C-alpha positions in Angstrom: 105.5 125.8 97.2 106.0 124.8 100.9 105.8 121.2 102.0 102.6 122.0 104.0 101.0 123.6 100.9 102.0 120.7 98.7 100.6 118.2 101.2 97.3 120.1 101.5 97.0 120.2 97.7 97.7 116.5 97.4 95.1 115.7 100.2 92.5 117.7 98.3 93.4 116.1 95.0 93.1 112.6 96.5 89.4 112.8 96.7 88.8 115.0 93.6 90.0 112.7 90.8 87.3 110.0 90.9 85.9 108.9 87.5 82.4 107.9 86.6 83.7 104.9 84.8 87.0 103.3 83.6 87.5 100.6 81.0 90.2 99.4 78.6 89.4 102.2 76.1 89.7 104.7 78.9 93.1 103.2 79.9 94.3 103.7 76.3 93.1 107.3 76.3 94.7 108.0 79.6 98.1 106.4 78.7 98.0 108.0 75.2 97.3 111.4 76.7 100.2 111.1 79.0 102.5 109.9 76.2 101.4 112.7 73.8 102.2 115.4 76.4 105.5 113.8 77.4 106.6 113.4 73.7 105.6 117.0 73.0 107.7 118.2 75.9 110.6 115.8 75.2 110.3 113.9 78.5 112.2 110.6 78.6 109.6 108.6 80.6 108.0 105.3 81.0 104.2 105.3 81.2 102.2 102.5 82.7 98.4 102.0 83.3 97.6 98.7 85.1 95.1 96.8 87.1 96.0 94.5 89.9 95.9 91.7 87.3 97.8 93.1 84.4 99.1 96.0 82.2 96.5 97.9 80.1 98.9 100.4 78.6 102.7 100.7 78.6 105.1 103.0 76.7 108.8 103.7 77.1 109.5 107.0 75.3 112.8 108.0 73.8 115.5 108.3 76.5 113.6 106.2 79.1 115.5 103.2 80.4 114.6 99.8 81.8 115.2 101.4 85.2 112.2 103.7 84.6 110.1 100.6 83.8 111.1 99.1 87.1 110.4 102.3 89.0 107.0 102.4 87.4 106.3 98.9 88.5 107.4 99.6 92.1 105.5 102.9 92.3 102.3 101.2 91.0 102.7 98.5 93.7 102.9 101.2 96.4 99.8 103.0 95.0 97.8 99.8 95.0 98.9 98.8 98.5 98.0 102.2 100.1 95.3 103.2 97.6 96.8 106.7 97.4 99.1 108.5 95.1 102.7 108.0 95.8 103.2 111.7 95.8 100.7 112.0 98.7 102.3 109.1 100.5 105.7 110.6 100.0 104.5 114.0 101.4 102.8 112.3 104.4 105.9 110.4 105.2 108.0 113.6 105.0 105.6 115.4 107.3 105.6 112.6 109.8 109.3 111.8 109.5 108.7 108.0 109.1 111.0 105.8 107.1 108.8 103.4 105.1 111.8 101.2 104.3 112.8 100.5 107.9 113.3 96.8 108.5 110.0 94.9 108.4 108.0 97.5 106.6 108.3 98.0 102.8 110.7 96.0 100.6 112.5 98.4 98.3 112.8 95.7 95.7 109.0 95.7 95.4 107.9 99.2 96.4 108.9 102.8 95.7 107.9 105.9 97.6 108.3 108.5 94.9 105.7 110.6 93.2 104.3 109.5 89.8 101.8 106.7 90.6 98.1 107.7 91.0 95.2 105.4 91.7 92.4 105.4 89.2 89.2 105.5 91.3 85.7 104.9 90.0 82.9 106.5 92.1 81.1 103.9 94.1 83.7 101.2 93.2 87.1 102.3 94.5 90.5 101.8 93.0 90.4 99.9 89.7 93.8 100.7 88.3 96.9 102.8 88.8 98.5 105.2 86.2 102.2 105.7 86.6 105.0 107.9 85.1 108.7 107.4 85.8 111.6 109.4 84.5 111.3 112.9 85.8 111.5 114.4 89.3 108.7 113.0 91.5 106.4 116.1 91.4 106.7 116.3 87.6 105.9 112.6 87.2 102.8 113.1 89.4 101.7 116.2 87.4 101.8 114.3 84.1 99.4 111.7 85.5 97.0 114.0 87.3 96.7 116.3 84.2 95.7 113.4 82.1 93.3 112.1 84.7 91.6 115.5 84.9 91.2 115.5 81.1 89.7 112.0 81.3 87.4 113.1 84.1 86.0 115.9 81.9 85.0 113.5 79.1 
């Protein structure tokens, strides 16, 4: 897939994943769905679903490391700050040639621009949480989250 095609797909996806509602039970379903798929495929990932005030779901699957947990935290912070998926932000940056970590912009100790964090949006409300996966290539992390969000959206 070309960079332009990937960017267009992510831009479309950005507005297509809104949910009608999202509560703690939905956070559990979302995180569990990601974990089940990752376990079945043998992916060594950390999975995180959080609000701005705390963690609703977290799992570190076999083979994941503390580094994956830290990447998940930093990716989630980025998705909250920009209210967009980190994959979309990464693609927009690549298309525009901007370095988000130039002095005075983003602190790499607090933020990560790598796919895998996707805002959970509720129609009429906005971003209420972020679901994150870390441990695979950026695009694969992103796909694990968006597949589970689509499943949750169909419920």
